[in-house]
N, C-alpha and C positions, 0 to 999 in steps of 0.2 A: 504493500499499500504506500503510495506516494505521500510523503509528509505525514504519514499516519492517518490520512483521510481516505474515505471510501471513494471509489472511482466516480460514482454519481455525484458525490459532493464536490469533487474537483471539477466535474463537468458543469455543475451549477455556478461555481466561481468563475470558471472561464467565460460562460455566457454573460454573467453579470459584469465582469471587467470589460468584455468586448462592447456591451451595451453602453456602459458608462463612459468608456473611452470614445466611442463613436459620437455620443451626445456632446462631450466636452471638446471634441475636435473642431466644432463649429460647422460641421457638415449638416445639411438639413435633417432635422430629426426624423421626418418621414422616411427618408432613405437610409439614415444611420441605423434604424431598427432592423430593417431587412438585411442591410449589410452585416450588422452584428450577428445576425442568425447564420448567414452563410460563412463568415470568418470563423465563428465559434464552432460550427459543425466541422469545418476543415481541420481545426486544431484538435478537437476531440477525436475525430476519425484517425488522425495521424498518431496521436498518443495511444489510442486503442490498438491500432495496427502494430505498434511497437511494443505492445504488451505492458505498457506503463500504467494504464488505467484498469484497475481490477475492482469489480464490485463483489462485496461479501453478501451473497444472498443466502436465505435460509435453505438448508438441505431438506427438501420435501420428501426425500427417500429415507430419511433417518427414522429410527424407532421413536425418538422423543417427539418428533413432529406428529407421527401417527398416533401416539398415545394422547397427545394434546387434542387432536380432532376427535378421538374416541371419547374424551371427556365431555364433549358437547360444545367445544369452541368452534365457531365457524371459520372456514379458511380465510375469509376476508378480514377477520379480526386478528389474524396472526401477522406480526411484523417484527422486525429487528428491534424496534423501539419498545414494544410492549413485552416481548420475550427475548431479551438479549442473550440469554444463556443457551438458546437452541443452537444446534450444530450448524456451521456455515459452510458455504460452498463458493469457492472463488471462480468467477466467471467474467468475461469481458463485458464492458458496458453495452456494446452492440452484440447481443447474444448471437445473431445470425450474420454478423459482419456488417460493416458500414455501408457496403454496396447495396445490401437489401434495404437498409434504413433509408438510404438516399432515394431508392426507387419508390418506397412507400411515401416518403415526404413529397415527392413530385406529384404522385397521384393524389395524395391527401390535399395538397395545396390547391390543385385544380378544383377538387370537390369543395373545399372550403370557400374558394372564390365564388363558385357558383351559388353556394348556399347563403353566404353572408354579404356578398358585394353585388352580385349581378342579378340573381333571380330568386333569392330565398324569401322566406316568409317575413323576415325582419326588414327587408329592403324598403318596404312602404313606410315603415316607421322611421327609418333612417333618412327618408326624403324630408321629414319634418326639420331635420338639422339644417338643410339648405334654406327652407322657408323661414325658419326662425333667425338664421344669420342674416338673410336678406332684410327681414323686418327690422332687426336690431341696427344694422348698419344704415339703413335708410332713415330711421328715426334719429340716429346720432348725427347724420348729415343735415337733418332738418332743424338743427339748433334747439331742440326741445330742452336739452339740459341747461342751456343758457338761461332761458326764461324760468325754468323750475328753480334753479339756484337763486336767482334774483328774488323770485316771489317768496320762496320758503325762508330766505334770509330776513325778509321783511316781517314774516310771521313769527319766527323764533328768535331773531337777533336780539331783542330786548331782554331775553332770558339769560341767566348765567350759562355760559357755554352754548348759547343759542346757535351760533354759526356752526359748531360741531354737530349739534342735534339736527340742524337743517341738512347737513351733508348726509346724515344717516337716512333722513326721510327721503331725500332726492335719490340716494343710492337704492333704497327699497323700491322707489317708484320706477326708476330706470331698469331695475332688475326684472320687474314685472312686465316691462314694455320692450326692453332691448335684450337683456341677458348677455351682453357682450362685455366681458371684464375689461379688456384692453381699452376699448373706446370709452367706457364709463370712467375708469381711473384717469386716463389721459385728459378727458374733458374737464372732470372736476379738479384735477391737478392744475390745469391751465387757468381755470376761471376762479376757483375758490381758494387755492393755496396762497396766492399773492394777497388776496383780500384778508384772509385770516392772519397772515404775518403782519400786514399793515396795522391790524387792530390789536397787535401785541399778543396774539395766540402763541402758545408754546409750539415750536416746530415739531416736537415729538408728537403732541396731540393732534396737530393739524395733519401731519403725514400719516399717522396711524389710522385716524378716522377715515381719511380719504381712501387709503388702500383697502381697509377692511370693508367699508361700505361698497366699494366697487365690486367686491367678490360675492355680494349677496345674490347676484344674478346666477350663480352656480347652484343655488339651492332653492330660491323663490321661482316658482313656475312663471313662464315657460323656460325651463332650464335645459340647456344642451347636455349638461352632465347627466341629468335624469333620463333624457331621451336615450343617450348611449348606454347608460347603466341598465335601463329598462329593457332594451333589446337583448342584452346578455342575460339579465336576471330572469326573464320569462323562460328562456330555454334552460338555464342552469337549475332553476327551482323545479321545473317540470321533470327534468331528467333525474335530478337528485332524489326527488320524492318518489319516483318510480322505482329507483334502485332501493330506497329505504323500505318501500312496500314489499318488494321482492325478498329482501333480507328478513322482513318480519313474517314471511310466509304467506302474504296476500298476493292476489292476482294482479292488482294495480293500485295506483295511488288513490283513485276514487273510492275504492272499497275500504282502504286503510284509513284514509283521512275523513271520509264522509262528506267530502266536497272536492271539486276539481282543483288540481294543483296548477293554478294559473295566477299570474300577476301581470297587469298591463301597464303601459306608460301612463295612460289616463289615471289609473288608480294611484300610481306613484306621484303624479301631480297633486292629487288630492291629499296624499299623505305628507307631502312636502310643504304644504301651505302654512300650517301652524309653526313648524320648526323654523321656517324662514322668517316669519314675523317675530318669533321668539328671539332669534339672534339679533334682529334689528333693534328690538326693545333692549336687549342686553348692551348693545353698542351705545344706544342713546342714554341708557341709565349710567353707564360708565362715564360718558362725556359730561353729563350733568353733575354727577357726583364729583368728578375731577374739578369741575369749575367751582363747586361749592367749597372744596378743600383748598384750591389754589386759585382764588378769584383774580389775581394779577396775571395768571397764565391763560385764562379763558374768560375774559371780561364780557359783560353785556354790551351790545353794540346797538345803538339807535340808527337804524337804516332809513334811507329816504323813503317816504311813504308814496305809494302808488296813487294812481288816479282813481276816482270813484267817490261816492257819497260817504261821509262819516257815519258809522253805525254805532249806536250806544250798546252797552253791554246787555241790557234788557232786550233790546231788539234782536241782537245776535242770538241770545239764548232762546227766545221765542221762535224765531223764523228758521234758524239753522239747526236747532236741537229739539225744541219742544214740539213744533208742528210736524216735522219729519218723523220724530219718534211716534207721535200720535197716529200718523197715517200708516206707517209700517206696522206698529203694534196693533192698530184696529184691524188691519187686513189679516194679520196672524190670528187674532182673537176670533174674527168671524170665520176663518178657515177651520179653527178648532171646533166650532159649532156647526160645521158643514153648511154654513151660509155661502161661503166661497169654496169652490172645489172643482173637481173634474166633472165635466158634462159628457164625457165620452160614453156613448151607448153602443159601441161596436162589440158584438159578441162573436164567439167562435161558432162555426157551423158544424163542429164536431163535438161530441161529448168528451168530458174529462176521462183520460185513460186510467184514472184511479190514483189513490194516494199511495205513497211509498213510505217505508219506515225511515227514521232519521239516519240509521246506519244499516248497512247490509248485514243480515244475520246468517245467511246461508253460506258460511265460510268454514274452512277447516279448523281443527283444534288449535294449531300453531298461530294461525291468523287471528282466531278468537282471542287467544291469550294476549297477543300483541295489541289488539284493539282495546281490550279491557285495560291494559296497562297504559295506553295512550289516552283514552276517553274517560276511564273510570268505570267501576262496576255499575253505578247508578245510571249512567248514560246507556250502557249496554243493556241493562234490564228494561229501561224505558223503550229502547228500540225493539227488543223482544216482544214486549207487550203490544207495541204498535203493530208489529207484523202479525201477531196472533189475532188482533182485532180485524186487520185487513183480510186475513184468511177466513175468519168467521163470517165476514160480510160478503164472501164470494170471491175474494182474491182480486188481483189486478185484472181489470178488463181491458179489452181493446177499445180504442176510440171509434165511435160510430157517427155517421152523418145524422144530424138532427132533422126532424121534420119541420115543415113551415110553421106549425102550431107551436112546437117547442122553441123555435127561434123567436117567434113573436112573444111568447111568454118570458123568455130571457131578456128581450129588449124592454118589455114593459117593466120587469123587475129593476133593471138598471136605470130606467127613466125615473122610476119612483124613488130610487135612492140617490139620484144626482142632486148636486147642490144647486140652489136657485141662481147663483151668479157664477159664471164660468171663470176658470183660472186665467185664461188669456185676457178677457175683458178686465178682470180685476188688476192684472199686472199693468195694463195700459192706464187704468185710472190711477194707480199708485204712482207711476212714472210721471203722469201729467200733474198730479197733485204736488209731487216734489218739485217739479219745475216751477209751478205757481208759488210755492212757499219760498223757494230761493229767490225768485224774481221780486217777491215782496221784501225779502230780507236785505237785498243788496241796494234797494232804493225805497226805503220806508216812507219817504216824504212825497213821493210821486203819486199821481192819481190812481187809486186802487180799483176804479170801476172796471177796466178791462180784465183784471185778475179775478174780480168777483164774478163777472160773466163766465170766465173760464171755469171757475169752481161750480157755477150752476150747471154748466154743460156736463161736468163730471158727475154731478148728482143725478142729472137727467139720464145719463147713460146707465147708471146703476138702477134707476127707477124703470127704465124701458126694459132692461135685462130681467128685472124681477117680474114685470107685468106681462110683457109681450113676447119674450123670447123663451122658448122651452128647449130642453135638450134635443127634442126631435126637429126643431127648426133648422132648415137648411142654411148653410153659410151665406148664400146670396140674400136670402130674406133677412138674416141677422144684420148684414151690412146695410140694407136699406133701412132697417129700424133704427140703427144707432148712427146713421149718417149725419142727420142735423145736429143732434147733441154732440157728436164727435167734432164736427166742424166748429161749433161754438167753443168747445174745450180747446181745440187747437188754436183758434183765434186768440183766446186769452193767453195760451201757452207761448204763442209767437211773441206777444208783447213782453212776457216774462223772460223769454230767452234772450230778447234784445237787451233787456236790462242787465241780465247776467253777463252778457258779452262785454259790458262796459266795466265789469269788475275784473281786475288783474288776476286774482287768484283763480276764479272760475274760468276765465278765458284761457289761462295757461294749463290748468289741470284737467279741464273737461275733455278735450279732444283725445289725449292719450288715455285718459281714464275709460272713455267709451271703447277704445280699441282693446284695452286690457280686459274689460268686462266681456266684450264679444268673443275674444280668443279663449280666455280662461273659463268663462261661463259656459261656453259650448263644450269644453273638455270636462270640467268639474261636474257639470250638470248631466254628463253622459249623453249629450246630444249627438256628438261626433267624436271621432278619434283625433289624436294630435295632428296628423298630417293635413286633413282639410282645414282644421282650425288654424294651423300655421299658414296655409295658403291664404285664408281669410285675413290673417294678420299682416302678411306681406302686401297683399293688395291694399289693405287699409292704410298701411305705413306709407305706400307710394302716393296715395291720394292725399293723405295728411301733409306729407312733405311738399307735394305740388301746390297744395292750397297755401301753405306758409310762404312758398317761393312767390306765388302770385301776389300775396299780400305785401311782401317786401318790395315787389316791383310796382306797387300801386295799381295792380290790375284786379278785375273782378274774379272771384273764385266761385261764382254761382254754379258753373258746370260741375265742379267737384261736389258742392253741397247737394245739388239735385241728384247726382250719381249716388251719393250716400243714402239719400232717401229712397232711390230706386232699389238699392240692395236690400234695405229694410222692407220695402213693399214686396219684393220677390220672396223673402223669408216668410212674411205674414201670409201671403197668398198660398205659398206652398204648404204651410202648416195647417191651413183652414180649408183648402179646397182640394178636391181630387183632380189632379192634372193629368191623369192617365187617358188621354184623348184617343189613343190608338185601340181602345176597346169599343165594343159595341154598346149602343144605348147611352151615349154620353149626353148629359143634360145641357140645356142652354147656358145655365149659370157656370157650368164647368168649362164650356168653350169660352165664355167671356173671361173667366178667371185665367184660363190658359193664355189668351192673347194679352191680357193685362200683364201677367207674369213675364211673358215672352218680350213684350215691349219694354218692361222695366229692366229685364236682363240685358237687352241690346243697349239700352241707355247707360246701364251701369258699366258694361264692357267698353262703350265709347268713353265714359268718364275715366276709366282706368287707363285706356290707351292715351287719352288726352293728358292725364297726369304723367305718364311715361314720357310723352313728347315734351311737356313743360320741363321735366327734370333733365331730359336729354339736351334740350336747347340751352339750358342754363349751365350745362357741364357737370351736373350732379349724378345723373344715372350711370354714366360710363365708369367712374371710379367706384360707385356702389357695386355694380355688377362685377367689376374686376376684383374688388376686395372679397365679395361673396364667393366667387370662383376660387380664390386663393385659399380661403378658410376651409371651404367644403372639400377641395382637392387635398388639402393637408389631412383632414380628418379621415378621408377614405384611403389615402396612401398609407397613413399610420395604421389603419385597420388592416391593409394588405400586408405590410411589413411585420406587424405583430403576429398575424397568423403564421407567417413563416418562422418567426422566432419561437412561437409556441410549439410548433411542430418539431423544431429541433430539440427543445426541452423534453417533449414527449418521446422522441425517438430513442434517447439513451436512458429513459426511465426517471428523468428528473421530476416530472409532474407526479408520478405515482409515489416517488420517495417523499415528496413534500406532503402529499395527502396522507400517507401512512404515518408520518410524524405528527400531524395534526390529529389524526384519529386515535393516536395512542393515549390521548388524554380522555378520561372518563367523563369529565364535566365539560359540556359543550359551551358553557359560559366562559370557561378558561380558554377554550379554543378560539372563540370569537374575540376575546380580549387580546390574545396573541396576534391575531390577524389585524386587529385595529392598531395595535402598536406598531406592527410592521408597516402598515400603510402610512401611518403618521410619520415615521422616520424616513420612509421612501419618499414621502412628499418633500423632504428637504432637498432631494437630488433629482427627482423625476417629476415630469408634468402629469396632470391628471389623465391625459389621453394614454400615455404609456402604462400608467397604473391600471386603467380600465381594461385595456386590451391585452396586457401582458400578465398582470398579476391576478386580476379577478378571475379569468378562466381557469387558473390553477387552483386557487383556494376556494372558488365558487362551489364546486360539488360538495365541499365539507361544510361551509357556513350556511348553505341553502339546503343541506340534507338533513338538518336537525328539526327540532320542534319550534324554532323561532318563527315569528311572523315574517314573511319575506319582504313585506313593506317596511317593517322596522329595520331589518338587516340592510336593505338598500339605502334608506334614508340616513342610517348611521354611517354607512360607507360614503354617501354623498357629502355629508357634513365634513367627514374626515378629509375627503378630497378637496373640498373647498378650503380647508386649512392649508393645503399644499401651495396655494397661491400666495400665502402670507409668510411661510416659514423661510427665514434666511438660510443659505445665501442665494438660493435659486428660485425664490418665490417670484412668479411672473408679475404679480401686482406691484412688487417692489421695483422690478426693472422698469415697468411702464412709468411709475411715478418718478424714479430717478432721472428718467429721460427728459421730463418736463419741469422738474423742480428748479427754482431759482438757485443761483450759485451759492447763496449763503446757507442753503439747506444741504447738509452733508449726508453721505451714506450712513454715517453713524447715527445721525438724527433719525433717519428712516428706520434703521434697525432697532433703536431703542423705543421708538414710538410704536412699532408693530408688536412688541413683545406682550403688552397687556392684552391686545386683541387676540393673539394666539392663545393666551391663557383663558380669555373669554370663550374661545372656541372649545377648549378643553372642558370648561365649565358647561357649555351648551351640550356637548356630547354626554357629559355625566348626567345632566338633567334628563336627556332623552333616554339614557340607560336606566335611570331610576324610575322614570314615568313614561313607559312605552305608549300609553294612551294618547299622549300628545301627537304621536304619529298616526295612530290608528283610529282616532275618534271621527275625523272628517270622512274618510272612506266608509266608516260604519253608518254615519248619518245620511250619506248621499247614496240612494239606490243606484245600482249599475244596470 
């Protein structure tokens, strides 16, 4: 054994040093990873051929090994780490020669490229990376951060440490709208850092809060880290749980777990929402506390006030807090009493196939014992009782087509149980009510009559829905009934919106906020998956950037505004009308709705193309597309190179060796802690992309193969990877900030300033470790 190390251990060291050397060489990382795989394979193959690398494997032909199996130990549980005293057998690291390993690697890499890069199931999700990058870069070029920083500084500046708190707020806002760490850190470094230094802020606090807040985009959805992790986590969790079920003696993971072994990117977005907000609150709390303890290093700053009417405290509390809370709370209260709710009366034309027990009970003795150990005796007994009841009732029956009378009875039952006011109409009323409240709040001294008429229109909509609209009323008739009250409400809301547009805070925050709600709302609400939502966000970002460019040039942006309304009209018509006109017996109102939706679609497409032309004419679109292509190409090239490196590690048994080491610990919490520590320290020298595509596939089968919730595991890893942007000396956020910081700010200032925020990251991970419900509560509340 060379240097007293096993041949596989030396092979892993060779791979690591080749990878580390390639990254430090200054060669593009995307190509350095693949090159490290090729070079390390050549070195290992040469050493193996020379007989220098020797692997000490367990002698499976020995009597001690057979006795161990006869005692009931499964072969997969036997390793040199768990049973170091077993007889060993010296063999080369390439058991069948490096030539066979090379042939296998070539065939495997072709298969991997087809599965994960070209035509696999995850490629559609990976397309979301392209769209989110395009969305983020477009918004960054639209100067949204400039206005947000100026506006938030006016709001929080008079507080101790207010400028630092405003940086955190803007960082969280940009994280939910752009998610691009480099662009966020550079923008805030250029705009906010000089202002903070001029106002006698500590360079350490200023640089630390800018770098840390810029990385929130890696955890707050839509996060590219979560998209990339999610594509891996879904496959790793499914495969690991199938293996776990087989080892438990069950036929599949569904039988063993009692639920499908799946986790999607959309679910991970839901799980990441509260942890991201929690980290932002921790940053802001630290900045505020630092200012209280060191007031001379983070003083309150009186910023220049923006335009708009002066609002008293009572008026602000009433119209910005009290009335909106009453509107939203009233809607929630009415929904709890079924006054507001679904009016969907669609019924299945087939009978229910019958109930099933919470757990499958028709299993073998070994699987039964494993399921009782996992779920508990009480859950098993409940499942058995449920199955007995089902059998006594005649067992599970096949679904049968219902008769016309049965369908009519089912429709009548759903109609009787439907809420008087539909969910869609109630949402429209709540949104219009909020617009009217904000319009009154920003200009309390102006004539309230238009807003009162708008409120009357909202009340008339509710009254018409209660009296004239039933769940069986067709969408076309519903539109005719509410048309006049809706026009009245929209007229009042138009005046309220014009007043809001004169307020700096609302004018700056509202457009990107709408985009955030549209993208995240469609994902978190389960309406669509991340890829179409990302496409919607990219289109919205282009139109928003074009509108801002037209405003800067003193030109009208009405085409963009009406295109936005056209998109909303398309969505509303598509949700409420049956647009399948290629079927027989299409009603007149469906044809009208189809042509309305088609016309709105064409106008929205024209608005999008017009926005692209505006950005292209002004020289914005070309660099945006170029930067998007560069980032996306880097991600996919790293994906290809990492697959090659992974296959090299697999070929000489490195992956199996690491997994056997981790499985040698009986406590899976200990295993996960080891993995988290390794990821944390790797973050000092490796980027998150290298860790995701090189390390996670190796340790994933172990950390996803236990009893931990996969959502919690993935978010813990994501927060850990976010920390890699902050850890010296290779934290990318630190490099970005160093490049734009003034000369008086030294690298030592940046390093000292980031240390408290790295510790905050550790505290955040500890909180998520102690309270996993922070991760799991949102997915549990939102139905999929």
